C-alpha positions as CSV (number, residue, x, y, z in Angstrom):
1,M,-51.1,83.0,117.0
2,A,-48.0,84.0,114.9
3,R,-48.7,85.4,111.6
4,W,-46.6,86.5,108.7
5,V,-47.1,88.3,105.4
6,G,-44.9,88.6,102.5
7,R,-45.2,90.8,99.4
8,M,-43.2,91.3,96.3
9,V,-43.5,92.5,92.7
10,A,-41.7,90.7,90.1
11,A,-42.5,89.6,86.4
12,G,-45.8,91.8,86.5
13,M,-47.2,90.3,89.5
14,A,-47.9,91.5,93.1
15,V,-47.8,88.6,95.6
16,A,-49.0,88.6,99.3
17,M,-49.8,86.2,102.0
18,L,-52.8,86.3,104.1
19,A,-52.7,84.4,107.6
20,M,-55.8,82.5,108.3
21,G,-57.4,82.7,111.7
22,S,-58.0,80.1,114.3
23,G,-61.6,79.8,113.3
24,A,-60.7,77.9,110.2
25,S,-61.1,74.1,110.4
26,A,-58.3,71.8,111.5
27,Q,-57.9,70.8,107.9
28,A,-57.7,74.3,106.4
29,P,-54.4,75.8,105.5
30,G,-52.8,78.4,107.7
31,Y,-52.5,81.2,105.0
32,E,-53.6,82.1,101.4
33,L,-51.4,83.2,98.7
34,W,-52.7,86.3,96.8
35,V,-51.2,87.0,93.4
36,V,-52.2,89.8,91.3
37,D,-51.6,90.1,87.5
38,Q,-51.1,93.6,86.8
39,A,-51.6,93.5,83.0
40,N,-54.3,95.4,81.6
41,V,-57.9,93.9,81.2
42,A,-57.5,93.7,77.3
43,N,-54.4,91.6,77.9
44,G,-55.9,89.1,80.3
45,G,-54.8,90.7,83.6
46,D,-56.3,92.8,86.3
47,I,-57.1,89.5,88.2
48,L,-56.4,88.5,91.8
49,Y,-55.6,84.9,92.1
50,V,-56.2,83.2,95.5
51,Y,-54.1,80.1,96.1
52,T,-54.0,77.7,99.1
53,P,-51.2,75.3,100.0
54,G,-51.4,71.9,98.4
55,A,-53.4,73.3,95.4
56,W,-50.6,75.5,93.7
57,S,-51.5,74.1,90.2
58,E,-54.7,76.0,90.1
59,A,-56.1,79.2,91.8
60,R,-58.9,78.4,94.2
61,E,-60.6,81.6,93.4
62,L,-60.2,84.5,90.6
63,V,-61.3,87.9,91.3
64,H,-61.6,90.3,88.3
65,L,-60.8,93.5,89.8
66,S,-62.4,95.9,87.4
67,E,-65.6,94.3,87.7
68,R,-65.5,94.2,91.4
69,A,-64.7,97.9,91.5
70,A,-67.4,99.1,89.1
71,G,-69.8,101.5,90.9
72,V,-67.5,101.6,94.0
73,G,-66.2,105.1,95.0
74,D,-64.1,106.4,92.2
75,G,-64.6,103.2,90.1
76,P,-61.9,100.8,88.5
77,G,-58.4,101.8,88.2
78,M,-55.8,100.5,85.8
79,R,-52.8,98.1,86.2
80,P,-53.0,96.9,89.9
81,H,-49.5,97.0,91.3
82,L,-48.3,96.8,95.0
83,L,-50.5,95.0,97.5
84,S,-50.2,95.4,101.3
85,W,-52.3,94.8,104.4
86,N,-53.7,96.7,107.3
87,S,-52.4,95.7,110.8
88,T,-55.1,93.1,111.5
89,Q,-55.1,91.7,107.9
90,S,-58.9,92.4,107.6
91,H,-58.3,94.4,104.5
92,A,-55.8,94.5,101.7
93,L,-54.7,97.7,100.0
94,L,-54.0,97.7,96.3
95,A,-52.6,100.5,94.4
96,N,-53.2,100.9,90.5
97,V,-50.0,102.1,88.9
98,A,-51.4,103.4,85.6
99,T,-54.1,105.5,87.4
100,G,-54.3,107.1,90.8
101,H,-56.9,104.5,92.2
102,V,-56.3,102.8,95.6
103,Y,-58.5,99.8,96.4
104,V,-59.3,98.7,99.9
105,I,-60.3,94.9,99.8
106,R,-62.1,93.1,102.4
107,A,-60.1,90.1,102.9
108,S,-62.7,87.6,104.0
109,D,-64.8,87.8,100.7
110,R,-62.6,89.8,98.5
111,T,-65.1,92.7,98.2
112,I,-63.6,96.0,97.0
113,V,-65.3,98.3,99.7
114,A,-63.4,101.5,98.6
115,S,-61.8,103.0,95.5
116,I,-60.0,106.1,96.1
117,D,-58.4,108.2,93.3
118,V,-55.4,110.2,94.8
119,G,-54.1,111.7,91.5
120,E,-51.9,110.8,88.6
121,Q,-50.4,107.5,89.7
122,A,-50.7,105.4,92.9
123,H,-47.6,103.4,92.9
124,G,-48.1,102.0,96.5
125,A,-50.1,102.5,99.8
126,V,-49.8,101.4,103.2
127,A,-52.0,101.6,106.4
128,S,-50.6,103.1,109.5
129,P,-49.8,100.8,112.5
130,D,-53.1,102.1,114.2
131,D,-55.1,101.7,111.0
132,R,-56.2,105.2,111.3
133,W,-54.6,106.5,108.0
134,I,-53.3,105.3,104.7
135,L,-50.5,107.0,102.9
136,A,-50.3,106.7,99.1
137,A,-47.3,107.3,96.9
138,N,-48.6,109.4,94.0
139,Q,-45.4,108.8,91.9
140,N,-45.7,110.8,88.7
141,G,-47.8,113.4,90.5
142,K,-44.8,113.7,92.8
143,R,-47.1,114.0,95.9
144,L,-47.6,112.1,99.0
145,A,-51.4,111.4,99.7
146,R,-53.2,110.8,103.0
147,I,-56.5,109.0,103.4
148,R,-58.4,108.8,106.6
149,A,-59.4,105.3,107.3
150,D,-61.8,103.4,109.6
151,F,-61.5,99.9,108.6
152,A,-64.1,98.6,111.2
153,N,-66.8,100.6,109.4
154,E,-65.2,100.7,106.1
155,Q,-65.2,104.3,105.6
156,F,-62.3,106.0,103.6
157,T,-61.9,109.7,103.0
158,Y,-59.1,111.2,100.8
159,E,-57.8,114.5,102.3
160,P,-56.3,116.4,99.3
161,D,-55.5,119.4,101.5
162,A,-53.0,117.1,103.3
163,D,-50.9,116.2,100.2
164,L,-47.3,116.9,100.4
165,D,-46.1,118.5,97.3
166,L,-42.7,116.9,96.7
167,K,-42.2,118.5,93.2
168,A,-41.9,121.8,95.0
169,L,-39.2,120.5,97.0
170,E,-36.9,119.5,94.0
171,D,-33.6,121.1,93.8
172,E,-29.9,120.2,92.9
173,G,-29.7,117.6,95.6
174,H,-33.4,116.2,94.9
175,P,-33.7,116.3,91.0
176,D,-36.7,113.9,90.7
177,N,-39.0,113.7,93.8
178,A,-41.4,110.9,92.7
179,P,-42.0,108.7,95.5
180,I,-41.6,105.1,94.6
181,C,-42.8,102.4,96.7
182,P,-45.1,102.5,99.6
183,V,-43.9,104.9,102.3
184,M,-43.1,103.5,105.6
185,Y,-44.7,104.5,109.1
186,I,-42.8,104.7,112.2
187,G,-44.6,104.6,115.6
188,T,-48.3,104.8,115.6
189,G,-48.5,106.7,112.3
190,G,-47.1,110.3,112.9
191,K,-43.9,109.9,111.0
192,A,-43.0,108.2,107.7
193,Y,-39.8,107.8,105.6
194,V,-40.4,108.6,101.9
195,T,-37.5,107.7,99.4
196,V,-37.8,109.2,95.9
197,R,-36.8,108.3,92.4
198,G,-33.9,110.6,91.9
199,G,-32.3,109.9,95.1
200,G,-32.7,111.3,98.8
201,L,-35.0,110.8,101.6
202,Y,-37.6,112.9,103.3
203,V,-38.8,112.2,106.9
204,V,-42.3,113.4,107.0
205,N,-44.6,114.6,109.8
206,T,-47.9,112.9,108.6
207,M,-50.3,114.5,111.0
208,T,-49.9,118.2,109.8
209,T,-52.2,119.5,107.0
210,P,-50.5,119.7,104.7
211,M,-48.0,117.1,105.7
212,S,-44.5,118.5,106.2
213,V,-40.9,117.5,106.0
214,T,-39.0,117.4,109.3
215,R,-35.5,116.1,107.9
216,E,-34.2,115.4,104.4
217,Y,-31.2,113.7,103.0
218,N,-30.0,114.5,99.4
219,K,-29.1,112.1,96.5
220,D,-25.5,112.1,97.4
221,V,-26.4,110.4,100.9
222,I,-29.3,108.3,99.8
223,G,-29.2,106.7,96.3
224,S,-31.9,106.5,93.8
225,S,-35.1,104.6,93.5
226,G,-35.4,103.4,96.9
227,C,-38.3,100.8,97.3
228,G,-38.3,99.2,100.6
229,G,-38.4,100.0,104.4
230,L,-38.7,98.5,107.6
231,I,-38.5,98.7,111.4
232,G,-36.0,96.4,113.2
233,A,-37.3,93.9,115.7
234,S,-36.1,96.0,118.5
235,G,-37.9,99.2,117.5
236,D,-34.9,101.4,117.6
237,R,-33.7,101.0,113.9
238,V,-35.3,101.9,110.7
239,Y,-33.9,100.3,107.4
240,I,-34.3,101.8,104.0
241,N,-32.8,101.0,100.7
242,S,-32.0,102.3,97.2
243,G,-31.6,100.3,94.0
244,S,-31.2,100.6,90.4
245,A,-29.6,98.5,87.6
246,A,-26.3,100.2,88.4
247,G,-26.4,99.1,92.1
248,G,-28.0,99.9,95.5
249,S,-27.6,100.1,99.2
250,V,-29.3,99.4,102.4
251,Y,-29.2,102.1,105.2
252,A,-29.9,102.0,108.8
253,L,-31.3,104.9,110.7
254,N,-31.9,105.6,114.4
255,A,-35.7,105.6,114.7
256,A,-35.6,108.4,117.4
257,T,-33.2,110.8,115.8
258,D,-33.3,110.0,112.2
259,E,-29.6,109.8,111.9
260,I,-28.0,107.4,109.6
261,V,-26.0,104.9,111.6
262,N,-24.8,102.4,109.0
263,S,-25.1,101.5,105.4
264,L,-24.1,98.6,103.1
265,S,-23.7,98.6,99.3
266,T,-25.7,95.8,97.7
267,A,-23.8,95.8,94.5
268,P,-21.6,92.8,95.4
269,F,-24.8,90.7,95.9
270,G,-27.1,91.9,93.0
271,T,-28.7,95.1,91.9
272,D,-32.0,96.7,91.6
273,A,-33.2,96.2,95.1
274,H,-37.0,96.4,95.1
275,G,-38.4,95.7,98.6
276,M,-37.3,94.6,102.1
277,A,-38.6,92.2,104.7
278,L,-38.0,91.0,108.2
279,V,-36.8,87.4,108.0
280,G,-35.8,84.8,110.8
281,G,-35.6,86.3,114.2
282,G,-36.0,89.9,113.3
283,T,-33.2,90.3,110.8
284,S,-33.8,92.3,107.7
285,G,-33.2,91.5,104.0
286,S,-33.3,93.3,100.8
287,R,-34.4,91.5,97.5
288,T,-30.8,91.7,96.2
289,G,-29.9,89.3,98.9
290,A,-28.2,91.7,101.3
291,T,-29.1,90.9,104.9
292,A,-28.7,92.8,108.2
293,T,-28.2,90.2,110.9
294,T,-28.5,92.7,113.7
295,S,-29.4,96.4,114.0
296,R,-25.7,97.3,113.8
297,S,-23.8,94.6,111.8
298,W,-24.5,93.3,108.3
299,T,-23.9,90.0,106.7
300,P,-24.5,89.2,102.9
301,A,-26.9,86.3,102.2
302,R,-28.4,84.8,99.0
303,S,-31.7,84.4,100.2
304,R,-34.6,86.3,98.5
305,S,-37.3,85.6,101.1
306,S,-39.9,88.3,101.6
307,A,-41.6,87.4,104.8
308,R,-42.2,89.5,108.1
309,S,-43.3,87.9,111.5
310,T,-45.8,89.4,113.8
311,T,-47.7,88.3,116.8
312,S,-51.4,89.2,117.4
313,E,-54.7,88.0,118.0
314,P,-56.0,85.6,115.4
315,R,-58.6,87.0,112.7
316,Q,-61.6,84.8,112.4
317,T,-62.3,83.9,108.5
């Protein structure tokens, strides 16, 4: 069964799609749309809205996140921000941007099964492709955090000794090492690419304790505020971006050597790139509308699609 997941952050909302397994009835929709209002509780936010096709005018279910997180792990966070999935879509990961809390949410019944505080500010979190680890971007703490994960048994352990202290690596070429969006894993989870707010890129060995840098690029090579990354359909290319109100770029790297093999300015098509996704037959796109049609050539497009396709065994719901 082909499944696809999209996610975006815009207008104070995090949006993601969850594919439904083949166990659903023939009349059931093939996916759910999860929308997170990241406003504070006092302002009527901190709510997960679950929609289904054909009923867009009203959410089928409202999940009050702080209430669900009460008494779980490190308790409620504040201002839920970026939403992502583990490889099987059995659980969602939701980072709280005004605190350091990462929620793990069981998809089938929306239960928050874990709340892990990784420090000053959890801007985003992603699971490794083998679902053994979660990496979290502690943005204002300027640290990369690692959480040991067992989704089958719903056991999650933050490993503070594994933190990568990005602030300690700041220099003239890396003036502000706050990691922005969820980091991206390569392979089974032993390597990740981490873009930072002031510009630059770190290639990180995620298996050492503490995690360690194997290669770096400075702000003159990789622009500021990168928020997006993906692996090409062939697996031999990695795409990352940079983006601010002044402009942005998309970069292609060799996944084996970490060399930059191509780049494209997104300024002619829009600014402030804030995420990337695979579209169509394995092409890649930035939210500014710049699209890579192959792993080596680039074509501009106006689409703002945010979907990625995968094929795996269906999950029963």
